[in-house]
DSSP file (Angstrom, degrees, kcal/mol; ACC not computed):
  #  RESIDUE AA STRUCTURE BP1 BP2  ACC     N-H-->O    O-->H-N    N-H-->O    O-->H-N    TCO  KAPPA ALPHA  PHI   PSI    X-CA   Y-CA   Z-CA
    1    1 A M              0   0    0      0, 0.0     6,-0.1     0, 0.0     9,-0.0   0.000 360.0 360.0 360.0   0.0  -12.4  -35.7   11.7
    2    2 A S        +     0   0    0      4,-0.1     3,-0.0     5,-0.0     0, 0.0   0.784 360.0  84.9 -72.7 -25.1  -10.9  -33.9    8.7
    3    3 A D  S  > S-     0   0    0      1,-0.2     4,-2.3     2,-0.0     5,-0.2  -0.671  75.0-147.0 -79.8 123.6   -8.0  -32.6   10.8
    4    4 A P  H  > S+     0   0    0      0, 0.0     4,-2.3     0, 0.0    -1,-0.2   0.837  97.3  53.8 -61.9 -33.3   -5.3  -35.3   10.9
    5    5 A K  H  > S+     0   0    0      2,-0.2     4,-2.5     1,-0.2     5,-0.2   0.909 110.5  46.6 -70.0 -38.5   -4.3  -34.3   14.5
    6    6 A V  H  > S+     0   0    0      2,-0.2     4,-2.4     1,-0.2    -1,-0.2   0.936 112.9  49.5 -62.6 -47.1   -7.9  -34.7   15.7
    7    7 A K  H  X S+     0   0    0     -4,-2.3     4,-2.7     2,-0.2    -2,-0.2   0.893 111.2  48.8 -60.9 -43.8   -8.3  -37.9   14.0
    8    8 A A  H  X S+     0   0    0     -4,-2.3     4,-2.4     2,-0.2    -1,-0.2   0.924 111.9  49.3 -61.4 -47.5   -5.0  -39.3   15.5
    9    9 A A  H  X S+     0   0    0     -4,-2.5     4,-1.8     2,-0.2    -2,-0.2   0.909 112.1  48.9 -61.2 -43.2   -6.0  -38.2   19.0
   10   10 A Y  H  X S+     0   0    0     -4,-2.4     4,-2.5     1,-0.2    -2,-0.2   0.918 110.7  49.3 -60.6 -48.0   -9.3  -39.9   18.6
   11   11 A N  H  X S+     0   0    0     -4,-2.7     4,-1.8     1,-0.2    -1,-0.2   0.875 108.8  53.2 -62.1 -37.7   -7.9  -43.1   17.3
   12   12 A A  H  X S+     0   0    0     -4,-2.4     4,-1.7     1,-0.2    -1,-0.2   0.872 110.5  46.6 -66.0 -36.1   -5.4  -43.2   20.2
   13   13 A L  H  X S+     0   0    0     -4,-1.8     4,-2.8     2,-0.2     5,-0.3   0.891 107.9  57.1 -70.4 -38.9   -8.2  -42.8   22.7
   14   14 A E  H  X S+     0   0    0     -4,-2.5     4,-1.8     1,-0.2    -2,-0.2   0.897 108.4  47.0 -62.2 -38.9  -10.3  -45.5   21.0
   15   15 A S  H  X S+     0   0    0     -4,-1.8     4,-2.0     2,-0.2    -1,-0.2   0.921 112.7  49.0 -65.2 -44.5   -7.4  -48.0   21.4
   16   16 A A  H  X S+     0   0    0     -4,-1.7     4,-2.3     1,-0.2    -2,-0.2   0.908 112.7  46.9 -64.8 -42.6   -6.9  -47.1   25.0
   17   17 A Y  H  X S+     0   0    0     -4,-2.8     4,-2.6     2,-0.2    -1,-0.2   0.847 108.8  55.4 -69.8 -30.8  -10.6  -47.4   25.8
   18   18 A A  H  X S+     0   0    0     -4,-1.8     4,-2.2    -5,-0.3    -1,-0.2   0.919 108.9  48.7 -63.9 -43.0  -10.7  -50.7   24.0
   19   19 A D  H  X S+     0   0    0     -4,-2.0     4,-2.0     2,-0.2    -2,-0.2   0.922 112.0  47.3 -61.3 -44.4   -7.9  -52.0   26.2
   20   20 A L  H  X S+     0   0    0     -4,-2.3     4,-3.0     1,-0.2     5,-0.3   0.911 109.6  53.5 -63.1 -41.6   -9.6  -50.8   29.3
   21   21 A R  H  X S+     0   0    0     -4,-2.6     4,-2.5     1,-0.2    -1,-0.2   0.904 107.4  53.2 -60.2 -39.8  -12.9  -52.4   28.1
   22   22 A T  H  X S+     0   0    0     -4,-2.2     4,-1.9     2,-0.2    -1,-0.2   0.936 111.6  44.1 -56.3 -50.5  -11.0  -55.7   27.7
   23   23 A V  H  X S+     0   0    0     -4,-2.0     4,-1.8     1,-0.2    -2,-0.2   0.919 115.3  47.3 -68.5 -43.7   -9.7  -55.6   31.2
   24   24 A L  H  X S+     0   0    0     -4,-3.0     4,-2.5     1,-0.2    -1,-0.2   0.874 109.2  54.3 -68.2 -34.4  -13.0  -54.6   32.8
   25   25 A D  H  X S+     0   0    0     -4,-2.5     4,-3.2    -5,-0.3     5,-0.2   0.880 105.8  54.6 -62.9 -38.8  -14.8  -57.3   30.8
   26   26 A A  H  X S+     0   0    0     -4,-1.9     4,-1.3     1,-0.2    -2,-0.2   0.884 111.2  43.5 -66.8 -35.3  -12.4  -59.9   32.1
   27   27 A R  H  X>S+     0   0    0     -4,-1.8     5,-2.1     2,-0.2     4,-0.6   0.892 114.5  49.9 -74.0 -37.9  -13.2  -58.9   35.7
   28   28 A T  H ><5S+     0   0    0     -4,-2.5     3,-1.0     1,-0.2    -2,-0.2   0.919 109.8  50.5 -59.4 -47.7  -16.9  -58.7   35.0
   29   29 A E  H 3<5S+     0   0    0     -4,-3.2    -1,-0.2     1,-0.3    -2,-0.2   0.842 108.4  53.0 -62.4 -33.6  -16.9  -62.1   33.4
   30   30 A A  H 3<5S-     0   0    0     -4,-1.3    -1,-0.3    -5,-0.2    -2,-0.2   0.670 109.0-128.9 -72.0 -16.6  -15.1  -63.5   36.4
   31   31 A G  T <<5 +     0   0    0     -3,-1.0     2,-0.4    -4,-0.6    -3,-0.2   0.864  60.9 137.1  69.5  38.0  -17.8  -62.0   38.6
   32   32 A R      < -     0   0    0     -5,-2.1    -1,-0.3    42,-0.0     2,-0.1  -0.904  48.2-135.8-124.2 147.4  -15.3  -60.3   40.8
   33   33 A T     >  -     0   0    0     -2,-0.4     4,-2.5    -3,-0.1     5,-0.2  -0.389  36.2-103.5 -87.3 169.7  -15.0  -56.8   42.4
   34   34 A Q  H  > S+     0   0    0      1,-0.2     4,-2.7     2,-0.2     5,-0.2   0.928 125.0  54.1 -59.2 -43.0  -11.9  -54.7   42.4
   35   35 A A  H  > S+     0   0    0      1,-0.2     4,-2.4     2,-0.2    -1,-0.2   0.889 107.9  48.5 -57.7 -42.8  -11.5  -55.8   46.1
   36   36 A Q  H  > S+     0   0    0      2,-0.2     4,-2.1     1,-0.2    -1,-0.2   0.891 112.4  47.8 -66.8 -39.8  -11.7  -59.5   45.2
   37   37 A I  H  X S+     0   0    0     -4,-2.5     4,-1.6     1,-0.2    -2,-0.2   0.919 110.6  52.6 -68.1 -39.2   -9.2  -59.2   42.5
   38   38 A A  H  X>S+     0   0    0     -4,-2.7     5,-2.8    -5,-0.2     4,-1.2   0.917 108.0  51.0 -60.3 -46.4   -6.9  -57.2   44.8
   39   39 A E  H  <5S+     0   0    0     -4,-2.4     3,-0.4     1,-0.2    -1,-0.2   0.908 110.2  48.8 -58.1 -44.9   -7.2  -60.0   47.5
   40   40 A R  H  <5S+     0   0    0     -4,-2.1    -1,-0.2     1,-0.2    -2,-0.2   0.804 116.1  44.5 -67.2 -27.8   -6.2  -62.7   44.9
   41   41 A M  H  <5S-     0   0    0     -4,-1.6    -1,-0.2    -3,-0.2    -2,-0.2   0.580 113.0-115.9 -93.8 -11.2   -3.3  -60.5   43.8
   42   42 A G  T  <5S+     0   0    0     -4,-1.2    -3,-0.2    -3,-0.4     2,-0.2   0.859  80.8  94.4  80.4  34.0   -2.1  -59.6   47.2
   43   43 A T  S   <S-     0   0    0     -5,-2.8     2,-0.3    -8,-0.1    -1,-0.3  -0.609  75.5 -78.7-140.0-162.1   -2.7  -56.0   46.9
   44   44 A T     >  -     0   0    0     -2,-0.2     4,-1.7     1,-0.1     5,-0.1  -0.712  29.5-119.5-111.7 160.4   -5.4  -53.3   47.7
   45   45 A A  H  > S+     0   0    0     -2,-0.3     4,-2.8     1,-0.2     5,-0.2   0.895 116.0  56.6 -61.5 -38.8   -8.6  -52.4   45.9
   46   46 A S  H  > S+     0   0    0      1,-0.2     4,-2.5     2,-0.2    -1,-0.2   0.863 104.0  53.2 -64.3 -33.0   -7.2  -48.8   45.4
   47   47 A A  H  > S+     0   0    0      2,-0.2     4,-2.5     1,-0.2    -1,-0.2   0.907 109.5  48.7 -64.3 -40.7   -4.2  -50.3   43.6
   48   48 A I  H  X S+     0   0    0     -4,-1.7     4,-3.1     2,-0.2     5,-0.3   0.927 110.2  51.0 -65.6 -45.0   -6.6  -52.2   41.3
   49   49 A A  H  X S+     0   0    0     -4,-2.8     4,-2.4     1,-0.2    -2,-0.2   0.931 111.9  46.9 -56.4 -46.4   -8.5  -49.0   40.6
   50   50 A R  H  X S+     0   0    0     -4,-2.5     4,-2.2     2,-0.2    -1,-0.2   0.899 111.7  51.8 -64.0 -39.0   -5.3  -47.2   39.8
   51   51 A F  H  X S+     0   0    0     -4,-2.5     4,-0.7     2,-0.2    -2,-0.2   0.948 111.8  45.5 -62.5 -47.7   -4.2  -50.1   37.5
   52   52 A E  H >< S+     0   0    0     -4,-3.1     3,-0.8     1,-0.2    -1,-0.2   0.903 115.1  47.6 -65.7 -37.5   -7.5  -50.1   35.6
   53   53 A A  H >< S+     0   0    0     -4,-2.4     3,-1.8    -5,-0.3    -1,-0.2   0.826 100.8  66.9 -67.2 -32.1   -7.4  -46.3   35.3
   54   54 A S  H >< S+     0   0    0     -4,-2.2     3,-1.4     1,-0.3     6,-0.3   0.740  83.8  74.5 -63.5 -20.7   -3.8  -46.4   34.1
   55   55 A L  T << S+     0   0    0     -3,-0.8    -1,-0.3    -4,-0.7   -35,-0.2   0.636 100.9  41.4 -69.3 -12.5   -4.9  -48.1   31.0
   56   56 A I  T <  S+     0   0    0     -3,-1.8     2,-0.3    -4,-0.1    -1,-0.3   0.259 109.9  66.0-118.2  12.9   -6.3  -44.9   29.6
   57   57 A T  S <  S-     0   0    0     -3,-1.4     3,-0.2     3,-0.3     0, 0.0  -0.843  70.1-136.4-124.4 163.7   -3.6  -42.5   30.7
   58   58 A D  S    S+     0   0    0     -2,-0.3     3,-0.1     1,-0.1    -4,-0.1   0.335  85.6  90.8 -95.8   8.9    0.1  -42.0   29.9
   59   59 A K  S    S+     0   0    0      1,-0.2     2,-0.3    -5,-0.1    -1,-0.1   0.830  98.0   9.5 -74.0 -33.3    1.1  -41.6   33.5
   60   60 A H        -     0   0    0     -6,-0.3    -3,-0.3    -3,-0.2    -1,-0.2  -0.993  57.9-156.3-151.7 136.9    1.8  -45.3   34.2
   61   61 A S        -     0   0    0     -2,-0.3    -6,-0.1    -3,-0.1    -3,-0.0  -0.973  27.9-126.0-115.0 123.5    2.1  -48.4   32.1
   62   62 A P        -     0   0    0      0, 0.0     2,-0.1     0, 0.0    -2,-0.0  -0.297  26.5-114.2 -62.4 150.1    1.5  -51.7   33.9
   63   63 A T     >  -     0   0    0      1,-0.1     4,-2.0     4,-0.0     5,-0.1  -0.399  22.4-113.1 -77.2 164.3    4.2  -54.3   33.7
   64   64 A V  H  > S+     0   0    0      1,-0.2     4,-2.7     2,-0.2     5,-0.2   0.861 119.3  57.3 -63.2 -36.0    3.6  -57.6   31.9
   65   65 A N  H  > S+     0   0    0      1,-0.2     4,-2.5     2,-0.2    -1,-0.2   0.914 105.7  49.2 -61.5 -42.6    3.8  -59.3   35.3
   66   66 A T  H  > S+     0   0    0      2,-0.2     4,-2.5     1,-0.2    -2,-0.2   0.892 110.6  51.2 -64.1 -40.5    1.0  -57.1   36.7
   67   67 A L  H  X S+     0   0    0     -4,-2.0     4,-2.9     2,-0.2     5,-0.3   0.920 110.0  49.3 -61.8 -42.9   -1.1  -58.0   33.6
   68   68 A I  H  X S+     0   0    0     -4,-2.7     4,-2.6     2,-0.2    -2,-0.2   0.937 111.7  47.6 -59.0 -48.0   -0.5  -61.6   34.1
   69   69 A K  H  X S+     0   0    0     -4,-2.5     4,-2.4     2,-0.2    -2,-0.2   0.912 113.4  49.3 -59.6 -42.8   -1.4  -61.4   37.8
   70   70 A Y  H  X S+     0   0    0     -4,-2.5     4,-1.3     1,-0.2    -2,-0.2   0.953 113.4  44.7 -64.8 -49.2   -4.6  -59.5   37.0
   71   71 A T  H  <>S+     0   0    0     -4,-2.9     5,-3.2     1,-0.2    -1,-0.2   0.884 112.4  51.7 -65.0 -35.7   -5.7  -61.9   34.3
   72   72 A T  H ><5S+     0   0    0     -4,-2.6     3,-1.8    -5,-0.3    -1,-0.2   0.919 107.6  52.9 -62.3 -41.1   -4.9  -64.9   36.5
   73   73 A A  H 3<5S+     0   0    0     -4,-2.4    -1,-0.2     1,-0.3    -2,-0.2   0.785 108.7  50.1 -61.9 -27.1   -7.0  -63.3   39.3
   74   74 A C  T 3<5S-     0   0    0     -4,-1.3    -1,-0.3    -5,-0.2    -2,-0.2   0.283 120.6-113.3 -92.1   8.8   -9.8  -63.0   36.7
   75   75 A Q  T < 5S+     0   0    0     -3,-1.8     2,-0.2     1,-0.2    -3,-0.2   0.896  80.6 116.6  56.1  43.1   -9.3  -66.7   35.8
   76   76 A K      < -     0   0    0     -5,-3.2     2,-0.4    -8,-0.1    -1,-0.2  -0.785  63.6-121.3-125.3 173.6   -8.1  -65.7   32.3
   77   77 A K        -     0   0    0     -2,-0.2     2,-0.4    -3,-0.1    -9,-0.1  -0.956  25.2-121.5-117.4 138.3   -4.9  -66.0   30.4
   78   78 A L        +     0   0    0     -2,-0.4     2,-0.4   -10,-0.1   -10,-0.1  -0.624  31.7 179.0 -80.1 132.0   -3.0  -63.0   29.0
   79   79 A R        -     0   0    0     -2,-0.4     2,-0.5     2,-0.0    -2,-0.0  -0.990  13.8-154.8-131.5 123.6   -2.5  -63.1   25.2
   80   80 A I        -     0   0    0     -2,-0.4     2,-0.5     2,-0.0    -2,-0.0  -0.882  10.7-168.8-103.0 126.9   -0.7  -60.3   23.4
   81   81 A L        -     0   0    0     -2,-0.5     2,-0.6     2,-0.0    -2,-0.0  -0.968   6.2-160.7-118.4 122.0   -1.6  -59.8   19.8
   82   82 A L              0   0    0     -2,-0.5    -2,-0.0     1,-0.1     0, 0.0  -0.877 360.0 360.0-103.2 124.9    0.4  -57.6   17.6
   83   83 A T              0   0    0     -2,-0.6    -1,-0.1     0, 0.0    -2,-0.0   0.410 360.0 360.0-119.4 360.0   -1.4  -56.4   14.4
């Protein structure tokens, strides 16, 4: 961790995995599968799998609308906190 580039990369991954954990926790707490969330959102289970995976890659960023739909399907409310 003495190399600043390694430390920055690690910190970036830590944040991404924390975001993913928050999303997965919401679905788990709701007691819903990807298929059940997909049905509530009017999409497919594979789309939900891609959405969840996208939170740890730079390939795709979900829209705020998608995040709202997902959290609503999990019976949660989206709250964005800037620190």
